[in-house]
C-alpha positions as a Python dict, from the first residue, in 0.01 Angstrom:
ca = {
    (1, 'M'): (0, 0, 0),
    (2, 'T'): (-256, 261, -103),
    (3, 'A'): (-369, 486, 183),
    (4, 'F'): (-714, 409, 319),
    (5, 'S'): (-869, 515, 648),
    (6, 'Q'): (-1167, 318, 782),
    (7, 'E'): (-1454, 559, 847),
    (8, 'F'): (-1710, 309, 977),
    (9, 'P'): (-1728, 19, 1226),
    (10, 'K'): (-1599, -328, 1151),
    (11, 'G'): (-1841, -593, 1034),
    (12, 'L'): (-2181, -559, 867),
    (13, 'P'): (-2469, -332, 972),
    (14, 'I'): (-2732, -595, 1052),
    (15, 'G'): (-3018, -528, 1292),
    (16, 'N'): (-2934, -241, 1523),
    (17, 'A'): (-2566, -334, 1554),
    (18, 'W'): (-2255, -413, 1348),
    (19, 'V'): (-2199, -787, 1324),
    (20, 'E'): (-1852, -934, 1284),
    (21, 'T'): (-1816, -1186, 1001),
    (22, 'S'): (-1607, -1501, 999),
    (23, 'Q'): (-1467, -1427, 654),
    (24, 'S'): (-1336, -1127, 466),
    (25, 'A'): (-1230, -1040, 112),
    (26, 'P'): (-964, -796, -12),
    (27, 'I'): (-1072, -472, -177),
    (28, 'I'): (-831, -387, -457),
    (29, 'F'): (-734, -48, -600),
    (30, 'P'): (-767, -131, -971),
    (31, 'F'): (-502, 115, -1087),
    (32, 'D'): (-205, -54, -919),
    (33, 'G'): (-349, -373, -769),
    (34, 'S'): (-276, -272, -410),
    (35, 'V'): (-501, -394, -129),
    (36, 'L'): (-702, -117, 37),
    (37, 'C'): (-841, -330, 318),
    (38, 'E'): (-1017, -654, 404),
    (39, 'A'): (-1392, -607, 377),
    (40, 'P'): (-1645, -817, 571),
    (41, 'L'): (-1782, -1109, 370),
    (42, 'G'): (-2136, -1201, 463),
    (43, 'S'): (-2312, -1537, 454),
    (44, 'V'): (-2658, -1678, 392),
    (45, 'D'): (-2709, -1671, 769),
    (46, 'D'): (-2627, -1300, 774),
    (47, 'A'): (-2881, -1243, 495),
    (48, 'A'): (-3142, -1437, 692),
    (49, 'A'): (-3074, -1230, 1002),
    (50, 'A'): (-3109, -905, 807),
    (51, 'L'): (-3437, -1026, 656),
    (52, 'E'): (-3583, -1126, 990),
    (53, 'H'): (-3492, -793, 1144),
    (54, 'A'): (-3632, -592, 854),
    (55, 'L'): (-3956, -790, 870),
    (56, 'S'): (-3979, -743, 1247),
    (57, 'I'): (-3962, -362, 1220),
    (58, 'R'): (-4164, -329, 901),
    (59, 'K'): (-4472, -191, 1075),
    (60, 'V'): (-4265, 50, 1284),
    (61, 'I'): (-4101, 194, 973),
    (62, 'E'): (-4434, 201, 788),
    (63, 'N'): (-4580, 415, 1066),
    (64, 'L'): (-4291, 662, 1091),
    (65, 'S'): (-4410, 1018, 1052),
    (66, 'S'): (-4342, 1205, 732),
    (67, 'Y'): (-4131, 1442, 939),
    (68, 'A'): (-3905, 1161, 1065),
    (69, 'R'): (-3850, 1013, 717),
    (70, 'K'): (-3784, 1353, 565),
    (71, 'E'): (-3544, 1451, 842),
    (72, 'L'): (-3347, 1127, 810),
    (73, 'L'): (-3295, 1188, 440),
    (74, 'A'): (-3227, 1560, 472),
    (75, 'R'): (-2973, 1517, 752),
    (76, 'T'): (-2800, 1237, 561),
    (77, 'C'): (-2780, 1468, 261),
    (78, 'S'): (-2615, 1735, 476),
    (79, 'A'): (-2370, 1485, 624),
    (80, 'I'): (-2261, 1356, 282),
    (81, 'T'): (-2225, 1714, 159),
    (82, 'A'): (-1993, 1791, 451),
    (83, 'R'): (-1774, 1487, 372),
    (84, 'A'): (-1796, 1510, -6),
    (85, 'R'): (-1422, 1520, -78),
    (86, 'E'): (-1355, 1221, 146),
    (87, 'F'): (-1624, 1022, -32),
    (88, 'E'): (-1475, 1122, -367),
    (89, 'D'): (-1133, 996, -263),
    (90, 'L'): (-1275, 669, -132),
    (91, 'L'): (-1468, 611, -455),
    (92, 'V'): (-1150, 660, -659),
    (93, 'L'): (-974, 395, -452),
    (94, 'E'): (-1243, 127, -452),
    (95, 'T'): (-1366, 172, -810),
    (96, 'G'): (-1051, 293, -985),
    (97, 'K'): (-1276, 547, -1157),
    (98, 'P'): (-1122, 886, -1242),
    (99, 'L'): (-1161, 1155, -978),
    (100, 'R'): (-1360, 1378, -1213),
    (101, 'D'): (-1627, 1106, -1240),
    (102, 'C'): (-1624, 1039, -865),
    (103, 'K'): (-1693, 1408, -805),
    (104, 'V'): (-1996, 1379, -1031),
    (105, 'E'): (-2109, 1066, -846),
    (106, 'V'): (-2100, 1235, -506),
    (107, 'A'): (-2281, 1543, -637),
    (108, 'R'): (-2551, 1324, -788),
    (109, 'T'): (-2583, 1125, -464),
    (110, 'I'): (-2642, 1448, -274),
    (111, 'L'): (-2911, 1552, -525),
    (112, 'T'): (-3077, 1211, -497),
    (113, 'L'): (-3097, 1233, -118),
    (114, 'E'): (-3221, 1592, -133),
    (115, 'T'): (-3486, 1512, -393),
    (116, 'A'): (-3602, 1201, -205),
    (117, 'A'): (-3650, 1409, 111),
    (118, 'G'): (-3883, 1636, -84),
    (119, 'E'): (-4079, 1342, -221),
    (120, 'V'): (-4192, 1239, 128),
    (121, 'S'): (-4453, 1515, 118),
    (122, 'R'): (-4573, 1420, -230),
    (123, 'L'): (-4677, 1059, -176),
    (124, 'H'): (-5052, 1094, -181),
    (125, 'G'): (-5365, 951, -339),
    (126, 'E'): (-5675, 1074, -521),
    (127, 'T'): (-6052, 1052, -510),
    (128, 'V'): (-6233, 827, -757),
    (129, 'P'): (-6587, 890, -895),
    (130, 'L'): (-6753, 559, -806),
    (131, 'D'): (-7093, 680, -926),
    (132, 'L'): (-7002, 642, -1294),
    (133, 'L'): (-7219, 332, -1265),
    (134, 'P'): (-7564, 342, -1103),
    (135, 'S'): (-7452, 85, -847),
    (136, 'G'): (-7202, 339, -713),
    (137, 'E'): (-7448, 619, -647),
    (138, 'G'): (-7398, 770, -304),
    (139, 'M'): (-7060, 602, -256),
    (140, 'T'): (-6727, 766, -183),
    (141, 'G'): (-6402, 635, -323),
    (142, 'F'): (-6039, 730, -283),
    (143, 'W'): (-5703, 560, -290),
    (144, 'V'): (-5395, 606, -75),
    (145, 'R'): (-5037, 486, -104),
    (146, 'K'): (-4903, 235, 146),
    (147, 'P'): (-4543, 108, 178),
    (148, 'I'): (-4482, -211, -19),
    (149, 'G'): (-4275, -373, 259),
    (150, 'V'): (-3910, -472, 281),
    (151, 'V'): (-3704, -354, -16),
    (152, 'V'): (-3392, -544, -127),
    (153, 'G'): (-3147, -333, -327),
    (154, 'I'): (-2860, -489, -523),
    (155, 'T'): (-2607, -252, -679),
    (156, 'G'): (-2333, -255, -942),
    (157, 'F'): (-1966, -174, -896),
    (158, 'N'): (-1939, 127, -1126),
    (159, 'Y'): (-2135, 388, -926),
    (160, 'P'): (-2167, 221, -585),
    (161, 'L'): (-2260, 523, -374),
    (162, 'L'): (-2506, 668, -625),
    (163, 'L'): (-2672, 336, -704),
    (164, 'A'): (-2716, 261, -334),
    (165, 'S'): (-2872, 604, -279),
    (166, 'H'): (-3123, 533, -558),
    (167, 'K'): (-3236, 223, -366),
    (168, 'I'): (-3215, 352, -9),
    (169, 'A'): (-3354, 705, -37),
    (170, 'P'): (-3682, 623, -219),
    (171, 'A'): (-3742, 322, 7),
    (172, 'I'): (-3714, 538, 317),
    (173, 'A'): (-3928, 810, 158),
    (174, 'A'): (-4196, 545, 99),
    (175, 'G'): (-4170, 406, 454),
    (176, 'C'): (-3991, 79, 376),
    (177, 'P'): (-3697, -86, 554),
    (178, 'V'): (-3422, -161, 302),
    (179, 'I'): (-3142, -417, 276),
    (180, 'I'): (-2854, -340, 40),
    (181, 'K'): (-2623, -594, -121),
    (182, 'P'): (-2336, -403, -286),
    (183, 'A'): (-2110, -534, -559),
    (184, 'P'): (-1830, -740, -400),
    (185, 'Q'): (-1559, -517, -547),
    (186, 'T'): (-1699, -190, -407),
    (187, 'P'): (-1873, -211, -67),
    (188, 'L'): (-1680, 61, 117),
    (189, 'S'): (-1857, 384, 24),
    (190, 'T'): (-2196, 219, 77),
    (191, 'L'): (-2092, 92, 420),
    (192, 'W'): (-1992, 446, 513),
    (193, 'L'): (-2318, 594, 379),
    (194, 'I'): (-2520, 343, 580),
    (195, 'H'): (-2315, 405, 895),
    (196, 'I'): (-2386, 778, 866),
    (197, 'M'): (-2755, 717, 804),
    (198, 'R'): (-2789, 475, 1097),
    (199, 'E'): (-2621, 721, 1335),
    (200, 'I'): (-2864, 991, 1225),
    (201, 'A'): (-3155, 747, 1264),
    (202, 'L'): (-3046, 677, 1622),
    (203, 'G'): (-3061, 1049, 1700),
    (204, 'L'): (-3413, 1065, 1558),
    (205, 'N'): (-3533, 759, 1756),
    (206, 'I'): (-3571, 564, 1433),
    (207, 'P'): (-3462, 197, 1440),
    (208, 'Q'): (-3111, 173, 1296),
    (209, 'G'): (-3218, -139, 1112),
    (210, 'I'): (-3421, 77, 874),
    (211, 'V'): (-3118, 28, 647),
    (212, 'Q'): (-2893, -278, 656),
    (213, 'L'): (-2616, -415, 435),
    (214, 'V'): (-2507, -770, 358),
    (215, 'T'): (-2215, -867, 136),
    (216, 'G'): (-2148, -1208, -11),
    (217, 'D'): (-2183, -1433, -312),
    (218, 'A'): (-2481, -1524, -529),
    (219, 'S'): (-2627, -1747, -259),
    (220, 'V'): (-2658, -1443, -31),
    (221, 'G'): (-2839, -1252, -304),
    (222, 'A'): (-3068, -1547, -372),
    (223, 'K'): (-3161, -1567, -4),
    (224, 'L'): (-3260, -1202, -4),
    (225, 'V'): (-3459, -1186, -327),
    (226, 'A'): (-3638, -1520, -311),
    (227, 'D'): (-3799, -1470, 30),
    (228, 'P'): (-4177, -1451, -24),
    (229, 'R'): (-4216, -1199, 259),
    (230, 'I'): (-4028, -912, 92),
    (231, 'G'): (-4207, -638, -96),
    (232, 'A'): (-3977, -545, -384),
    (233, 'V'): (-3632, -595, -536),
    (234, 'S'): (-3440, -314, -704),
    (235, 'F'): (-3138, -436, -903),
    (236, 'T'): (-2877, -258, -1112),
    (237, 'G'): (-2643, -477, -1316),
    (238, 'S'): (-2621, -709, -1612),
    (239, 'A'): (-2920, -836, -1807),
    (240, 'G'): (-2842, -1201, -1738),
    (241, 'V'): (-2827, -1155, -1360),
    (242, 'G'): (-3136, -934, -1370),
    (243, 'H'): (-3336, -1200, -1550),
    (244, 'A'): (-3231, -1458, -1290),
    (245, 'I'): (-3331, -1225, -1006),
    (246, 'A'): (-3671, -1163, -1163),
    (247, 'R'): (-3735, -1538, -1180),
    (248, 'L'): (-3631, -1586, -817),
    (249, 'A'): (-3836, -1293, -691),
    (250, 'A'): (-4157, -1359, -886),
    (251, 'P'): (-4434, -1265, -830),
    (252, 'R'): (-4299, -984, -610),
    (253, 'K'): (-4221, -654, -775),
    (254, 'T'): (-3882, -616, -941),
    (255, 'L'): (-3723, -296, -1066),
    (256, 'L'): (-3446, -389, -1307),
    (257, 'E'): (-3198, -130, -1435),
    (258, 'L'): (-2993, -344, -1669),
    (259, 'G'): (-2741, -304, -1947),
    (260, 'S'): (-2742, -130, -2282),
    (261, 'N'): (-2533, -59, -2591),
    (262, 'S'): (-2644, 299, -2620),
    (263, 'A'): (-2660, 463, -2961),
    (264, 'L'): (-2589, 818, -3077),
    (265, 'I'): (-2724, 922, -3418),
    (266, 'V'): (-2562, 1201, -3619),
    (267, 'D'): (-2788, 1322, -3899),
    (268, 'D'): (-2699, 1542, -4197),
    (269, 'S'): (-2828, 1858, -4026),
    (270, 'A'): (-2620, 1813, -3710),
    (271, 'N'): (-2351, 2040, -3572),
    (272, 'I'): (-2069, 1799, -3654),
    (273, 'E'): (-1816, 1954, -3419),
    (274, 'A'): (-2058, 1936, -3126),
    (275, 'A'): (-2154, 1579, -3214),
    (276, 'A'): (-1790, 1467, -3231),
    (277, 'A'): (-1709, 1629, -2897),
    (278, 'A'): (-2014, 1468, -2740),
    (279, 'A'): (-1934, 1124, -2881),
    (280, 'V'): (-1588, 1136, -2723),
    (281, 'R'): (-1719, 1275, -2394),
    (282, 'G'): (-2000, 1020, -2384),
    (283, 'S'): (-1787, 718, -2473),
    (284, 'Y'): (-1502, 754, -2227),
    (285, 'Y'): (-1637, 899, -1902),
    (286, 'A'): (-1596, 659, -1608),
    (287, 'S'): (-1351, 469, -1832),
    (288, 'G'): (-1651, 360, -2036),
    (289, 'Q'): (-1795, 166, -1741),
    (290, 'A'): (-2144, 316, -1757),
    (291, 'C'): (-2460, 155, -1891),
    (292, 'I'): (-2552, 464, -2094),
    (293, 'S'): (-2207, 550, -2227),
    (294, 'V'): (-2189, 595, -2604),
    (295, 'Q'): (-2115, 257, -2762),
    (296, 'R'): (-2280, 272, -3106),
    (297, 'V'): (-2245, 585, -3320),
    (298, 'I'): (-2466, 580, -3630),
    (299, 'V'): (-2377, 851, -3882),
    (300, 'L'): (-2553, 944, -4202),
    (301, 'E'): (-2329, 880, -4502),
    (302, 'A'): (-2339, 1243, -4614),
    (303, 'V'): (-2155, 1362, -4301),
    (304, 'A'): (-1965, 1050, -4198),
    (305, 'D'): (-1622, 1155, -4327),
    (306, 'S'): (-1641, 1497, -4166),
    (307, 'F'): (-1760, 1345, -3838),
    (308, 'I'): (-1477, 1092, -3823),
    (309, 'A'): (-1225, 1364, -3908),
    (310, 'A'): (-1365, 1587, -3632),
    (311, 'L'): (-1310, 1312, -3372),
    (312, 'G'): (-934, 1346, -3399),
    (313, 'K'): (-863, 1652, -3186),
    (314, 'H'): (-1113, 1543, -2922),
    (315, 'M'): (-955, 1197, -2902),
    (316, 'A'): (-615, 1360, -2857),
    (317, 'A'): (-744, 1544, -2548),
    (318, 'V'): (-850, 1224, -2367),
    (319, 'V'): (-604, 1165, -2082),
    (320, 'V'): (-524, 807, -1975),
    (321, 'G'): (-357, 767, -1638),
    (322, 'D'): (-381, 767, -1259),
    (323, 'P'): (-747, 806, -1150),
    (324, 'R'): (-639, 1022, -856),
    (325, 'D'): (-528, 1291, -1102),
    (326, 'E'): (-807, 1536, -1184),
    (327, 'A'): (-686, 1553, -1547),
    (328, 'T'): (-747, 1180, -1607),
    (329, 'H'): (-1043, 1065, -1818),
    (330, 'I'): (-964, 692, -1850),
    (331, 'S'): (-793, 460, -1605),
    (332, 'A'): (-779, 87, -1534),
    (333, 'L'): (-1103, -109, -1554),
    (334, 'I'): (-1245, -271, -1243),
    (335, 'N'): (-1040, -590, -1284),
    (336, 'E'): (-813, -779, -1523),
    (337, 'A'): (-1095, -1009, -1635),
    (338, 'S'): (-1286, -710, -1775),
    (339, 'T'): (-975, -588, -1955),
    (340, 'A'): (-913, -931, -2109),
    (341, 'R'): (-1277, -961, -2218),
    (342, 'I'): (-1274, -627, -2398),
    (343, 'A'): (-946, -709, -2572),
    (344, 'D'): (-1101, -1033, -2694),
    (345, 'W'): (-1416, -858, -2820),
    (346, 'I'): (-1205, -608, -3015),
    (347, 'K'): (-1002, -889, -3169),
    (348, 'Q'): (-1320, -1071, -3274),
    (349, 'A'): (-1458, -752, -3433),
    (350, 'V'): (-1138, -692, -3629),
    (351, 'N'): (-1145, -1052, -3751),
    (352, 'A'): (-1503, -986, -3870),
    (353, 'G'): (-1399, -680, -4072),
    (354, 'A'): (-1396, -386, -3827),
    (355, 'V'): (-1113, -133, -3854),
    (356, 'I'): (-941, 17, -3549),
    (357, 'A'): (-931, 391, -3615),
    (358, 'H'): (-798, 487, -3271),
    (359, 'G'): (-659, 300, -2972),
    (360, 'G'): (-714, -70, -2926),
    (361, 'T'): (-406, -103, -2708),
    (362, 'L'): (-325, -82, -2338),
    (363, 'K'): (-137, 187, -2149),
    (364, 'G'): (-36, 11, -1832),
    (365, 'K'): (-359, -151, -1708),
    (366, 'A'): (-584, 95, -1893),
    (367, 'F'): (-728, 78, -2241),
    (368, 'M'): (-648, 366, -2469),
    (369, 'P'): (-968, 532, -2599),
    (370, 'T'): (-1070, 308, -2884),
    (371, 'V'): (-1273, 369, -3200),
    (372, 'L'): (-1386, 80, -3420),
    (373, 'V'): (-1524, 159, -3765),
    (374, 'E'): (-1788, -62, -3928),
    (375, 'P'): (-1808, -355, -3685),
    (376, 'P'): (-2084, -573, -3831),
    (377, 'S'): (-2401, -680, -3656),
    (378, 'G'): (-2338, -1013, -3491),
    (379, 'T'): (-2013, -901, -3328),
    (380, 'L'): (-2012, -864, -2952),
    (381, 'V'): (-1881, -506, -2962),
    (382, 'W'): (-2192, -404, -3156),
    (383, 'D'): (-2459, -635, -3016),
    (384, 'E'): (-2371, -647, -2647),
    (385, 'E'): (-2271, -405, -2373),
    (386, 'I'): (-1893, -364, -2380),
    (387, 'F'): (-1862, -163, -2053),
    (388, 'G'): (-1529, -15, -2149),
    (389, 'P'): (-1378, 279, -2344),
    (390, 'V'): (-1478, 160, -2692),
    (391, 'M'): (-1680, 356, -2950),
    (392, 'C'): (-1818, 180, -3260),
    (393, 'I'): (-1910, 378, -3573),
    (394, 'R'): (-2130, 272, -3863),
    (395, 'R'): (-2255, 464, -4166),
    (396, 'V'): (-2614, 453, -4293),
    (397, 'A'): (-2783, 599, -4600),
    (398, 'N'): (-3066, 791, -4432),
    (399, 'I'): (-3243, 869, -4107),
    (400, 'D'): (-3490, 581, -4138),
    (401, 'A'): (-3199, 338, -4163),
    (402, 'A'): (-3045, 500, -3854),
    (403, 'F'): (-3361, 452, -3650),
    (404, 'E'): (-3388, 93, -3768),
    (405, 'L'): (-3029, 18, -3666),
    (406, 'V'): (-3077, 169, -3320),
    (407, 'N'): (-3384, -49, -3265),
    (408, 'D'): (-3209, -361, -3394),
    (409, 'S'): (-3087, -444, -3044),
    (410, 'R'): (-3212, -640, -2748),
    (411, 'Y'): (-3140, -332, -2536),
    (412, 'G'): (-3328, -4, -2500),
    (413, 'L'): (-3211, 220, -2216),
    (414, 'Q'): (-3135, 563, -2366),
    (415, 'A'): (-3035, 687, -2712),
    (416, 'S'): (-2951, 1027, -2853),
    (417, 'I'): (-2966, 1216, -3179),
    (418, 'F'): (-2766, 1517, -3294),
    (419, 'T'): (-2983, 1714, -3533),
    (420, 'S'): (-3112, 2057, -3628),
    (421, 'S'): (-3430, 1903, -3769),
    (422, 'L'): (-3749, 1932, -3566),
    (423, 'A'): (-3897, 1654, -3779),
    (424, 'N'): (-3610, 1418, -3696),
    (425, 'T'): (-3631, 1515, -3329),
    (426, 'F'): (-3994, 1409, -3302),
    (427, 'A'): (-3940, 1107, -3523),
    (428, 'A'): (-3670, 989, -3284),
    (429, 'L'): (-3901, 1039, -2987),
    (430, 'N'): (-4177, 842, -3157),
    (431, 'I'): (-3975, 563, -3320),
    (432, 'L'): (-3677, 480, -3096),
    (433, 'E'): (-3750, 187, -2864),
    (434, 'V'): (-3577, 319, -2553),
    (435, 'G'): (-3661, 458, -2210),
    (436, 'G'): (-3517, 800, -2289),
    (437, 'V'): (-3443, 1000, -2606),
    (438, 'V'): (-3179, 1272, -2571),
    (439, 'V'): (-3150, 1545, -2834),
    (440, 'N'): (-2817, 1720, -2898),
    (441, 'E'): (-2655, 1570, -2589),
    (442, 'V'): (-2503, 1233, -2502),
    (443, 'P'): (-2728, 934, -2422),
    (444, 'G'): (-2549, 926, -2088),
    (445, 'F'): (-2724, 1243, -1973),
    (446, 'R'): (-2924, 1176, -1660),
    (447, 'S'): (-3078, 1407, -1408),
    (448, 'D'): (-3140, 1210, -1091),
    (449, 'S'): (-3485, 1362, -1050),
    (450, 'M'): (-3616, 1230, -1384),
    (451, 'P'): (-3775, 890, -1453),
    (452, 'Y'): (-3491, 664, -1561),
    (453, 'G'): (-3508, 310, -1692),
    (454, 'G'): (-3529, 103, -2006),
    (455, 'V'): (-3732, -132, -2220),
    (456, 'K'): (-3660, -476, -2368),
    (457, 'D'): (-3354, -633, -2201),
    (458, 'S'): (-3256, -300, -2047),
    (459, 'G'): (-3506, -359, -1770),
    (460, 'I'): (-3837, -265, -1618),
    (461, 'G'): (-3953, 2, -1376),
    (462, 'R'): (-3820, 354, -1326),
    (463, 'E'): (-3566, 508, -1093),
    (464, 'G'): (-3556, 870, -978),
    (465, 'P'): (-3676, 944, -623),
    (466, 'R'): (-4036, 1032, -714),
    (467, 'F'): (-4080, 735, -945),
    (468, 'A'): (-3896, 477, -733),
    (469, 'A'): (-4081, 588, -419),
    (470, 'E'): (-4408, 527, -605),
    (471, 'E'): (-4276, 186, -715),
    (472, 'F'): (-4212, 109, -347),
    (473, 'T'): (-4576, 169, -255),
    (474, 'I'): (-4901, -7, -327),
    (475, 'T'): (-5230, 167, -391),
    (476, 'R'): (-5498, 81, -139),
    (477, 'M'): (-5849, 162, -248),
    (478, 'A'): (-6114, 287, -5),
    (479, 'I'): (-6473, 212, -119),
    (480, 'I'): (-6727, 356, 121),
    (481, 'R'): (-7107, 356, 125),
    (482, 'P'): (-7187, 606, 400),
    (483, 'E'): (-7548, 496, 424),
    (484, 'I'): (-7694, 152, 353),
    (485, 'K'): (-8000, 187, 133),
    (486, 'G'): (-8314, 20, 257),
    (487, 'A'): (-8182, -32, 610),
    (488, 'N'): (-8434, 11, 890),
}
């Protein structure tokens, strides 16, 4: 039995209390298959109760002072900072993700909360010159931002604490009650975050139901997102599920942070050693279970041999093992189904002509870091998001062919280019069909204060506290004629 200490009440945080559920589900430590605990399993009725409560306090939350919203976020930030190591350890257990990546997740969560607290004071409107037409002469116009209403946040398993903070913190900054549905495999760190936040809310005389959490199956999610009274849905996960959520939620606003098969270009002016190190670092962090990990590496023919040769020593330094060990880079994936899927995708690619240059085998429950050379278009490892420690390399004749191959994808989250050419840098920025272009760093680089999101099947809308808080508001226009012309 893996050690786990419950740091929050039993049940689900619904309304202003914790509600016991009739069912539970085991939370498994992926590395050894041991059961951490039984987590509460919510129902459609629980989702309905959370919705009704959020709707009932919507106006109260909307009218909270800027001070109260900022204090709630700032004090939560301080509380998470004080318990950072405990959160790191819990994340290792529920996700199976290496400790080094869980440390990064907690640090980024703290930054997200801190940044969101600062955004409370920056949600403001502007004046509008209505007299650009003669009919507007003498009129005053300005717009303000108003909370959009109840926000439903649905998160993925790979970064549960961080993803929840990117839903919760901007919603509170904007003045919206929020309901979180975490991934079924990883609810624990989010439950603890919400418990801490609700206790702080109580001390500030803010309704604890400002943030609620409901677990459960797809029917629970459907109940939350399809209700016509909500304001917005923010979802992080697969493209297929995101598309289904968008259909259920329409015409309400949806923010969709979906999958990718992120590309890294290496041109003939690049620092090859730096590019090789980055490709390895970017492919295998979080055991490859990140939507902007390096999956497709596109190398110009002139430097391809030297790039592939340079990978060797960096591959040798990748440690596969127990995620609780700070030296570990790769550990077991979230479940055996994911492991079996990736093994099948690799087999299909090899049958289609790809060559395994490194890895391709298991060490215990974990995949060894894998490199596939020349998997053709049409194979799943190249076309789809693999979400595992697999890097695919293809050669191209020139930079135009590289850009074309990056864009030949249904995804477009972030891509990177290693280059010393200013011309290629700006060409990448102008040509690549992605939400973010990264130069001389991995496509997985993300500062939590920047606008983050994709195009095409990688989603719609932008995260980052400033940008998500704006997404969670509506503009309300004030059109005022101070004096009625011709009135007696």
